[in-house]
N, C-alpha and C positions, 0 to 999 in steps of 0.2 A: 927188869923191864922186858916185857914181851909184847911188842907192837905188831899188830896184824892189820893189813889193809884189806878191806872187804869190798865186794861189788855186788850190786843188784842190776839186773838187766830187764828190758821188756821189749817185745816186738809184736808185730802183726803176723799172725799165722795165715798161710795160704792153703789151697787145696793140694799143694805139692809137697809131700813130706821131705823130699830131697832138698827142696828150696828152704824149708824151715830149718832143717839140720844145718845147712850151709850158713844160714843167718845166725843160728845159735853159735856156731863155731866162730864166726866173724866177731860176734860180740864178746865171746870169751877172750879172743885174742886182743881185742881192744881194751878190755878190762885189765888183762895181764900187762899190756903196754902202759897202763896207768899204775902199775906196781901192785895190783890186787893179787893176793894169793889164795883167797877164798871167794869164789864167784858163783852166784846163784842165777840159774835159769828158771823160767816160769813153769808152771804145772803142765804136763803133757804137751810139751812144746813141739813134738814131732808132727802133730796133726792139728787141724781145726778142732774145736771143742765139740766132739760128736755127741755128747750127752744131751744136746738140745732135743733130740728125738729118740724114740725107741725103735731101733732098726737092728735086727740080728746080723745084718751084713757087717756092722762095725766091729763085731767080735773078731773078725779077721785081722784087725789092726794089732791085736795083742800077740806077744811072743814070750816064751820062757826067759827067765833071767840068764840061764846058762847059754853062752855063745850069742847073746843079744848083740846085733851088729852096731846099734847106736851106742850102747855101753862100751863096746870095744873101741869104737871110734874116739869117744871122749876119754877113754882110758889112755890111749896113745897121746891125745892132746894134753892131758894132765901131766904125763911124763915129759913131753916136749917143753911145756911152759913152766913146770914146777909149781902147779896150782892144785888146790882141792876143789872138787866139783861135785855137789849134790845133783843127781840126775833123776828126774821124774820120768816114769814110763808106764805103759799099760802092760801088765803082766798076766800071762797065761800060766796056770799051774794045774795040769790035768783038766778037769771039767769045770774049774772055777777060774775067776778072773779078779785081779786086784788093781787098785790104783796105787802104785808102788814107787819107791825111791831107793837108790843106793848112793852111797858116798864113795867117790873115787879119790884116794889119797894122792899126794903129789908124786909118789913113787910108782903110781899106777895100780896100787892094790885096790881091788873092788871089795869094799868093806860090807858089813852086814846089811841086809835088806830090811826096809820098813814098808809095811802095808797100811794104808790110810785107815785110821780108826773110825772116824765119824763120816758117814756116807749120807749126803743130802738127797732129798727127793722132793722136787717141786717143779712148777712150770719152767722149762728151759734148762733145768739142772737135774735131769732124771738119772742120777748116778746109781741108784739102787738097782736099776735094770741091768747095769753092766758090772758093777763092782760088789764083790762079797766083802763085808766088813773085815778089816785087818785082824790077823791073828798073831802078830809079832809083838804087840805091846809097843810102847814108846821106846825109842832108841837114842843113844848118845854115842857118837863116834869120836874116838881118841885119834885125832889127825895130826899132821905135821904142824898145823897152825894153832892147835889147841883142841879142847873138847867142845864139840858142836852138837846141838840138838836140832833135828829137822822134823817138821810135821807138814801136812799137806792141806792147803785151802780151808775147807770147813773145819778142820782141826783147830784152826787159828782162833776160832770164836770161843773156845773152851779154856778157861783159865787153869783147869785141872791139868791139861796137856802141857802147858808151859811150865807149871810148877813141878810136875813130875820130871820133866827133862832136866830142870835145874837141880832138883834133888838128886838126880843121877849124875850130876857133875857138869852139865852143859855150861859153857862160858859165853856162848853166843847162840841165839835162836834164829832159825831160818824157816821161812814159809813160802814155798812156791805156790802160785795161786792162779785161778781162772775165775774171775768175778766181774760182773757188769750189770747191765740193766735187768729188770725183772719182767719177763714176758707175761702178757695176760694169760690166765685170769688172775695172776698174782697182783697185789697192789703195786702201783707205779711209784715205788720208793727209790730214793737215791741212797744206796747202802755205803757209799764210799766214805762218808764221814765216820759212822760207827765202825766200819771196817778198819780204818786207820786208828781210831781211838782205842779200840779193844786191844790192839797190839802195842800201842804206846803204854797201855796199862800193864801188859805182860812185862815190858821192859822195866818199868818203874817198880812193880811189885816184886820182881825177882832180881833187880839190879844187874841186868845183862843187856847188851845191845841186841836189837832185833833187825833182821834183814828180810824184806818182802819183795818178791818179783811177781808181777801180774801181767797177763797178756793185754793187748790193746787192739781195738778195731772192731768193725761190724762183721759179724758172721751170721749167715742166713742158712737155716736148716729147712727141713721139709714142713715143719709145723709151726716154727717160730723163728725169731731172730734175736740176737743179743749183741749189744754194743759193749765190749769189754773196755773198762775205763782206764786201764793202766794205773797211773798214780803210784807206781812202785816207790818204796822209800826205805830209808835206814834211820833207825833211832839210836841214840846213845843209851847208856845204862840208866838214865833218869827218865827215859821216855821222850826226850826232846828229839824232834825230827831234825837230823843234821844233813840229809840229802834227800831230794824227792824229785820225781818226774811228774809231768802232767799227762797228756794223752799222746805224746810223741812216739813215733815208731823208731825203734833202734836206740833207745836210751841206755846209757851206762852210767851208773851212780857209784861213787867210791867214797869211802871214809876209813879213817885209821883209828884204832883203839889200843890202849895199853892194858892188856888183860890182867897184869899183876896189879896195876893201880886200881882197876875195877874190882878185883877181888878184895883188896883192902877196904874199898868203899862199901862193898856188899857186907863184909863182916861188921863194919862200923854201924851200918843201919840196924843191925840186930833183928832183921826180919826172919831169919832162919833160926836164930837163937830162941826167939820168943814164940815160935810155932807151938801149937797144942794139938798134936795129931789125935790124941785120945778124944778130943772134943769134936772131931770131924767125921764121926761114924755115919752121920746122915748122908755124907757124900757117896756112900756105898749103896744107897737106895735110890729109887725113883721118886 
């Protein structure tokens, strides 16, 4: 029996990065107080979601991975609390920039870097202006709590990403996120239902729990505004939502899973036994 307690968090970001980091640390501490040992913060939590606008001044928010002060702060927090922390950040590497994530293990080890694979581009979500598509490939981290797979926001809409990580050994999937309303001229759709259901599908199709953390609240840019809807959630390995938030600021969700029991269930379903990779060559084309 390998029981792990996981947590998803969500909060409203302000224009003050120091305040946002302070809030993130407070929520991590709260989750650890609820016995969570794997705690997920939302995408790019240090700042407001700057991709609403194309403004070259925002490139100054990026920093290299080495000696990144926020990663160092949460590394020390992981050691203090004995928790595993996926940390989303805006990465500078020479002349290019990435939407990136590292996992900090409970002993403070900063594990391998992941760079977001799928980069959206649309009204209010102009990420292609800032982020080069990731060159790391999908990653799985062998942590103190088990093998975890993490991908970032738009990645979560692609079943290939979830399947790839589970084929690499992931026992839990985590998705830090920044998603909300669609500014004009985009259609005024509510994406929150499909957003949740696609990840419930990842859980059921791969027989693994899924943890998702989204930011919440209204953010006004120079050209548009977005209301991030929160609705962070945790599913079990069948896709059933076992914990969820609404649009509250400062939510902390927890759930516990027996990874050994889930592995037995995954084998019993036969979904990986009956795969036919030779039949999927079309997936390598557009």
